[in-house]
KOLKOLKE-715427 format. One record per atom (N, C-alpha, C): z, x, y; residue in one letter. Coordinates in steps of 0.2 Angstrom, whole numbers, plus 2048, in hexadecimal, padded with zeros to 3 digits. Layout:
residues N
ZXYa...
***
This chain:
residues 339
0BB16DBC9m0C1171BC7m0C6171BCDm0C4173BD3r0C8174BD9r0CD16DBDAr0C9168BDAf0CD162BDCf0D115FBD6f0CE161BD0f0D215FBCAf0D9162BCAf0D9169BCBl0DF16DBCBl0E416BBD0l0E116ABD6i0E5168BDCi0E8161BDBi0E415CBD8g0E6155BD7g0EB155BD1g0EB159BCCa0EF159BC6a0F6159BC8a0F815CBCDv0FF15DBCFv102157BD2v0FE152BD4f10114DBD7f101146BD3f107142BD4l10713CBD1l103137BD4l100132BD1s0FC12DBD4s101127BD7s0FF124BDCa10311FBDFa0FE119BE2a100113BE3c0FC10EBE5c0FC10DBEDc0F610CBF0a0F610CBF7a0F9105BF9a0FD105BFEt1000FEC00t1010FEC08t1030F9C0At1040F8C11t10C0F8C13t10D0FAC19q1140FAC1Bq1170F4C1Eq11D0F2C1Ds11F0ECC21s1200EDC28s1200E8C2Ca1200E9C33a1280EAC35a1280EEC3Aq12F0F0C3Dq1320EAC41q1390EAC3Fq13C0E4C43q13F0E7C49q13E0E2C4Eg1410E4C55g1470E1C56g1490E1C5De1500DEC5Ee1500D6C5Ee14A0D4C60g14A0CCC61g1470C9C5Ag1460C3C5Bp1430BFC55p13D0C3C52p13C0C3C4Ct1360C6C49t1300C1C49t12A0C4C48p1240BFC48p1250BAC43p1220B4C45v1210AEC40v11C0B0C3Bv11E0AFC34v1190B0C2Fv1160A9C2Dv11A0A4C2Da11809DC2Aa11D098C2Da11A092C2Dk11E08CC30k11C086C2Dk120081C2Cy11F07AC2Ay124075C2Dy121070C30g12606BC33g12906FC39g13006FC39e134072C3Ee136079C3Be13507BC35r137081C32r133087C34r13608CC36v132092C38v135098C33v13009BC30i1320A1C2Bi1300A7C2Fi1340ABC30r1330B2C34r1330B8C2Fr1300BDC32l12F0C3C2El1350C6C2Bl13B0C6C2Fa1410C8C2Da1430C5C27a1420BEC26e1440BAC20e1400BCC1Ae1390BDC1Cv1350BFC16v1360C6C14v1380CAC18d1390D1C16d1400D2C12d1440CEC14a14B0CDC10a14A0CBC09a1450C6C09k1440C3C02k1410C8BFDk13D0CCC00v1390D1BFCv13B0D8BFDv1410D9BFFa1440E0C02a1420E6BFCa1440E4BF6d1430E9BF1d13C0EBBF0d1370E6BF0e1300E8BEFe12D0EBBF5e1300EABFBl12D0EDC01l1300F4C01l1360F5BFFs1380FCBFFs134100BFAs1320FEBF4k12E101BF0k127103BF3k1240FEBF6l11E0FFBF9l11E105BFFl123104C03q12410AC08q125111C05q129111BFFe12A117BFCe12311ABF9e11F115BF6q118117BF4q11411ABFAq114116BFFm110119C05m112120C07m119121C07y11B128C09y11912DC04y11912BBFEe117130BF8e10F131BF9e10B12CBFBl10412DBFCl103132C02l106131C07r105135C0Dr10813CC0Cr10D13DC09s110144C08s10C147C03s109144BFEe105147BF9e0FE149BFCe0FC145C01a0F5146C04a0F614CC09a0FC14DC0Ca0FE153C10a0FE159C0Ca101159C06d10115EC01d0FA160BFFd0F615BBFEr0EF15DBFBr0EB160C01r0EC15EC07i0E8161C0Di0EA168C0Ei0F1169C0Da0F3170C0Ea0F1175C09a0F1172C02i0F0176BFDi0E8178BFDi0E4173BFEe0DD174BFEe0DB17AC04e0DE179C0Aa0DD17EC0Fa0E0185C0Da0E5185C0Al0E818CC08l0E418FC02l0E218BBFEv0DE18EBF8v0D7191BFBv0D418DC00a0CE18FC03a0CF196C07a0D5197C0Aq0D719DC0Eq0D71A3C09q0DB1A1C03k0DC1A7BFEk0D51A9BFBk0D11A4BFAa0CB1A5BF6a0C61A9BFBa0C61A7C01k0C21ABC06k0C41B2C07k0CB1B3C07a0CE1BAC08a0CC1BEC02a0CC1BBBFCa0CA1BFBF6a0C31BFBF5a0BF1BCBF9g0B71BDBF8g0B51B9BF2g0B91B3BF1q0B71AFBEBq0B61A8BEDq0B31A4BE9s0B219DBEAs0B919ABE8s0BA194BEBe0C1191BEAe0C118FBE2e0BC18DBDFe0BC18CBD7e0BE193BD4e0BB198BD6g0BC19EBD3g0C31A1BD4g0C61A0BDAw0CD1A2BDBw0D219EBD7w0D1197BD6l0D5193BD2l0D5195BCBl0CE196BC9a0CE198BC2a0D219FBC0a0D11A4BC5k0D51AABC4k0DC1A9BC4k0DF1A5BC9n0E61A5BCAn0E919FBC5n0E519BBC3i0E9195BBFi0E6195BB8i0DF195BB7e0DC195BB0e0DD19BBACe0DC1A1BB0s0DC1A7BACs0E31A8BA8s0E21AABA2g0E81ACB9Eg0EB1A6B9Bg0E91A0B9Bl0EC19AB98l0EB19CB90l0F119CB8De0F119DB86e0F0197B82e0ED199B7Ce0EB194B77e0F2191B74e0F318BB74p0FA189B71p0FA18BB6Ap10018CB67s10118FB60s100189B5Cs0FF18AB55e0FE185B50e105181B50e10B186B50a111183B4Fa11317EB55a111180B5Be11217CB61e10F175B60e109175B5Em10516FB5Em10716BB58m10916EB53r10C16AB4Dr113167B4Fr11716AB53a11D167B55a11C161B5Aa117162B5El11515CB62l113156B5El10F158B59f10C152B55f11214FB51f117153B4Fe11D150B4Be12114BB50e12114EB56k12514AB5Bk122143B5Ck11B143B5Ca11713DB5Ea116139B58a11713BB52r115138B4Cr117130B4Cr11D12FB4Eg11F128B4Eg11B123B52g117126B57r113121B5Br10C121B59r10A125B53l103125B51l103121B4Al0FD11EB49p0FB11BB43p0FD11FB3Dp10011DB37p102121B32p0FC125B2Fp0F6123B2Fe0F0127B2Ce0EE12DB30e0F012DB37v0EE133B3Bv0F1139B39v0ED13EB38t0F0145B36t0F014AB3Ct0F314FB3Bf0F3154B40f0EC157B42f0E8158B3Dd0E215AB3Ed0DD155B42d0DF14FB41d0DB14AB45d0DC14AB4Cd0E214CB4Ev0E414CB56v0E5153B58v0E4158B54k0E515FB57k0E1161B5Dk0DB15FB5Ep0D7160B64p0DA15DB6Ap0DD157B69e0E0153B6Fe0E6157B71e0EA159B6Ci0F115CB6Di0EF163B71i0EA166B6Er0E916DB72r0E716CB79r0E3167B7Ak0E1165B81k0E7163B86k0EB15FB83a0F115DB86a0F6162B88a0F7167B83v0FB16DB85v0F8171B8Av0F2172B8Aq0EF176B8Fq0EF173B95q0EE16DB96r0EE169B9Cr0F5169B9Fr0FA169B9Be101169B9Ee102170BA0e100175B9De10117CB9Fe0FD17DBA5e0F717BBA6r0F317CBACr0F6178BB2r0F9172BB1t0FC16FBB6t103173BB9t107175BB4r10D179BB5r10B17FBBAr106183BB7r104189BBBr101187BC2r0FE181BC3a0FB17FBC9a10117EBCEa10617ABCBr10C179BCFr10F17FBD2r10F184BCEe11218BBD0e10E18EBD5e10818EBD4v103192BD9v10318EBDFv102188BDFf102184BE6f109184BE9f10E184BE5g115184BE8g11618BBECg113190BE9q114197BECq10F198BF2q109195BF2l105195BF8l109191BFEl10C18BBFDk10F188C02k11518BC04k11918FC00k11F193C02k11C198C07k11719CC05e1151A1C09e11319FC10e110199C10a10D197C16a112193C1Aa118192C18g11E18FC1Bg11C187C1Cg119184C17f11817DC17f11E179C17f11F174C1Bv125170C1Cv122169C1Cv125164C18m12315DC19m12815AC1Em125159C24v129156C2Av12914EC29v12414BC26l125144C25l12B142C22l12E13DC25e13513BC21e133134C1De136134C17g13512EC13g139128C16g138122C13p13C11CC15p14311DC13p14711AC16v14E11AC14v14F115C0Ev151118C09k152114C02k158110C02k15810AC00p15E106BFFp162109BFAp169109BFBr16E10BBF6r170105BF2r16F105BECk1700FFBE8k177100BE4k17B0FBBE3s1810FBBE0s1800FABD8s180100BD5v17F0FFBCDv185101BC9v1870FDBC5d18D0FFBC1d18B105BBCd18F10ABBDa18F110BB8a19210EBB2a190109BAEt193107BA8t18F109BA2t19210CB9Dg18E10EB98g18F115B95g18C118B90p18D11FB8Ep18C124B93p190129B94s18E12EB99s18F135B97s18B139B9Br18B140B9Ar18D144BA0r191149B9Fg19314CBA5g19A14BBA8g19C14EBADn1A314EBB0n1A4146BB3n1A9143BB0a1AB13DBB2a1AD13CBB9a1AF142BBCa1B0142BC4a1AB145BC8a1A5145BC5a19F148BC9a19E143BCFa19C147BD5k19A143BDBk194140BDBk18F142BD6v18913EBD6v18813BBCFv186135BCFv186131BC8v17F12FBC8v17B130BC2i17512EBC1i175128BBCi173122BBDv17311DBB9v16C11CBB6v16B11DBB0e16411CBADe163116BA9e15D112BABf15B10CBA7f15510FBA3f15510EB9Ca150111B98a14F10DB92a14910EB8Fd14610BB89d145110B84d147110B7Ef146115B79f13F115B76f13B110B77e134110B75e12F112B7Be132114B80c12E116B86c12D11DB87c12611FB86h125126B86h12712AB8Dh126126B92f128129B99f13012AB99f134126B95c13B127B95c13D12DB91c13912EB8Ca13A135B88a13913BB8Ca13313AB90k132140B94k137141B99k13913CB9Ca13E13CBA2a14513FB9Fa14613DB99h14C140B96h14D147B96h14714BB95e147152B95e148154B9Ce146151BA1t147153BA8t14E152BAAt15114CBA8v15814BBA9v15D150BA6v15B152BA0m15F158B9Dm15F15EBA1m159160BA4l159165BA8l15D165BAFl15D15EBB2v16115DBB8v16815EBB6v16B15BBB0l17215BBAFl174163BAEl16F167BABk17116EBA9k171171BB0k16D170BB5a16D173BBBa173172BBFa17516CBBFy17B16ABC4y18216ABC1y18216ABBAg18816BBB7g18D165BB8g193167BBAd198162BBBd19715DBC2d19215FBC5k19115BBCCk18D154BCAk18B154BC4v18714EBC3v18914BBBCv189144BBCr18A140BB6r18513BBB5r18313BBAEl17D136BACl180130BA8l17E12ABAAv181124BA7v17A120BA4v17A11FB9Ef17411BB9Bf175114B9Af170110B9Cr170109B9Br169107B98r16A102B94h164100B90h15F0FBB94h1590FCB93y1540F8B96y14D0F8B92y14E0F5B8Cp1480F4B87p1430EFB8Bp13D0F2B8Bl1380EEB8El1350E8B89l1330E3B8Cs1310DDB88s12B0DFB83s1260E3B85f1200E5B81f1220EBB7Cf1280EDB7Ch12A0F2B77h12E0EFB71h12B0EDB6Cp12E0E9B67p1340EDB63p1340F3B63k1390F7B5Fk13F0F9B64k13D0F8B6Aa1420FBB6Fa1490F7B6Fa1490F1B6Ep1500EDB6Ep1540EFB68p1510F0B62k1560F2B5Dk1580F9B5Dk1540FDB60a156104B61a15B105B66a15B101B6Ba161100B70a1670FEB6Da1660F9B69e16C0F6B65e16F0FCB60e16B100B5Da16D105B59a17110AB5Da16F10CB63t173111B66t17910EB68t179108B6Aa180105B6Ca185105B66a182104B60c186104B5Ac18810BB59c184110B5Aa186117B59a18C119B5Ea18B115B64d190117B69d197114B67d19810FB63e19E10DB60e1A1112B5Ce19E117B5Aq1A011CB56q1A0123B59q19F122B60g19F129B64g19912DB63g19312AB61r18E12EB5Fr18712CB63r188129B69f183126B6Df17E12CB6Ef180131B71w17B136B74w17813AB6Ew17B13AB68e17713EB63e171139B61e172133B60l16D12EB5El16812DB64l16A12DB6Ah16612CB70h161132B70h163138B6Fd15F13EB6Fd15A13EB69d15D13CB64a15813CB5Ea153137B5Ea154131B61l14F12CB62l14A12EB67l14C131B6Df147133B71f142139B6Ef14613DB6Ae142143B67e13D140B62e13F13CB5Es13B13AB58s136134B5As13812FB5Eq135129B60q134125B59q138126B54e137122B4Ee13D11DB4Ee13A116B4Fl13F111B51l13F10BB4Cl13C10CB46d13D107B41d144106B3Fd146101B3Dv14D100B3Bv150105B36v14C106B31d14D10BB2Cd14E112B2Fd14A114B34a14A11AB37a15011BB3Ca152115B3Fl158115B43l15E117B3Fl15E114B39k164115B34k16411CB32k15E11FB30m15E126B2Em16012AB33m15E129B39q16012EB3Fq16712DB41q16A127B40a171126B42a17512AB3Da17312AB36k17612EB31k176135B33k171138B35q17013FB37q174140B3Dq17513BB41a17913CB47a18113CB46a18313AB40g18A13BB3Eg18E134B3Eg18A12FB3Ev18E128B3Ev190126B37v195122B37d19711FB30d19111AB2Ed18D11BB29e188117B27e189110B26e18E10EB23t190107B21t192103B28t196106B2Ck198103B32k191102B37k18D107B37f187107B3Bf183102B39f181101B32a17D0FCB30a17F0F5B31a1860F4B30s1890EEB31s1880ECB39s1890F1B3Dc1880EFB44c1810EEB46c17C0F2B44l1750F1B45l1720EAB42l1740E9B3Cd1710E3B39d1740DDB3Cd17A0DDB3Es17D0D7B41s17A0D5B48s1780DAB4Cg1750D9B52g17A0D8B58g1800DAB56r1860D8B5Br1850DCB61r1820E2B61t1810E6B68t17B0E3B6Ct1780DEB6Aa1720DCB6Ea1740D9B74a17A0D6B74a17D0D3B7Ba17E0D9B80a1810DEB7El1820E4B82l17B0E6B85l1760E7B81v16F0E9B83v16D0E4B89v16D0DDB87k16B0D8B8Ck16F0D9B93k1750DAB92r1790DBB99r1760E1B9Dr1750E6B99d1720ECB9Dd16B0EABA0d1670E6B9Cv1600E4B9Fv1610E0BA5v1660DBBA5a1680D6BABa16A0DABB1a16E0E0BAFa1710E4BB5a16B0E8BB8a1660EABB4g1600EEBB7g15C0E9BBBg15B0E3BB8q1570DEBBCq15A0DDBC3q1600DCBC3q1640DABC9q1630E0BCFq1620E6BCDv1620EBBD2v15A0EEBD2v1560EABD0g14F0EBBD1g14B0EFBCCg14E0F0BC6v14A0F4BC1v1440EFBBEv13E0F2BBEs1390EEBBBs1350F2BB6s1370F8BB5g1340FDBB0g138102BAEg136106BA9t13A10CBA7t136112BA7t13A118BA8p141118BAAp142117BB1p148115BB2a14B114BB9a151117BBAa15211BBBFf15811FBC1f15B11DBC7f16211CBC8f16511BBCEf16A121BCFf169125BD4i16D12BBD6i171129BDBi178128BDAn17D125BDFn17A11FBE2n17611BBDEg173115BE1g16C115BE3g16911BBE4f16311CBE7f15E11CBE1f159118BE1m154117BDBm14F11CBDBm14E11FBD5l148123BD3l14411FBCDl13E11DBCEs13B119BC9s13611DBC5s13611DBBFg130121BBBg133128BB9g12E12BBB5a130132BB3a12F137BB8a133137BBDq13313CBC3q134143BC1q131148BC5p13214FBC3p139151BC5p13B156BC3e142159BC4e143159BCCe13E15BBD0e13F15CBD7e141156BDAe13F150BD8a140149BDBa148148BDAa14B14ABD4f152149BD3f15614EBD7f153154BD8r157159BDCr158157BE3r152154BE5k152152BEDk15814DBEEk158148BEAv15D143BEBv164145BEAv165149BE4i16C14CBE2i16E151BE8i16A155BEAd16C15ABEFd16E156BF6d16A151BF8a16C14DBFEa17314ABFDa174147BF7e17B144BF5e180149BF5e17F14FBF2l184154BF2l186156BF9l181157BFDa182159C04a186154C08a18414EC07r187148C0Br18F148C09r190149C02l197148C00l19B14FC01l198154C03g19B15BC04g19D15EBFEg19815DBF9a19A15FBF2a194164BF0a190167BF4d18B16BBF2d18D172BF2d
***
């Protein structure tokens, strides 16, 4: 129980090695043939994006390990002071009082996920799994709050500095939300068939609400090759954009995850588009070129999966928590004198 709860608040990451530091003189020789010498600097330059990601993963592993060490020690102190076992203290402060999810809440989640389930699956078939998932999410949320308060009370500070992230030049071209003159621009590459993109959408909306006119969001398409319905869904939102209804359909698709062509047309109608014009656009496939341009732009700046975000050029990969967005945004606002 103890290690499950502590481990539940951390994201997994892959262990990796860090690239050698470059000195003033020639870097070490990596390989050679004939009179040709290949040095470490040339190799590192060739795989700069990949090395940057690996260094970021190493930083995350180390910082998460430091968090775990601190939390385990702080929990042990609290448990000892209360005359309880560590498992007992965790159960009292995290497990105790967890409410049973309501039938309405579980049914709402089922309806949201229906498009990703086989048609023969009923609510009663998956109700136990839905209950466990809701309780697990609530348990993790509460653990984050409790552990965060423990660290705050103890004056915990992460001294380890992360690697310097490269700032990429990413065109903020596409449908946008927020103040056009915002100092911070988030360019998102996403796939409508991607569950993590739908989850990240909820986080991004919280970020936009929190920062108001200081942040603008720009959406770019990146349908993944193994998501067969994603390209047509991307084309559909581009067709809706021609009628000024991109965000209405964008939000509907992430909410429903129903991406068959008939479902796309139905949801577009509900979003307020002209049905005839939309159907003509979608059936012709004329927006496919726009989607392909977005994918090419994403590949050029190192996107390999979704969702991928560039905050004033700094990349955040995956469905990151709100705190990860805030950290980069706050640093940018401070740098630009706009905080």
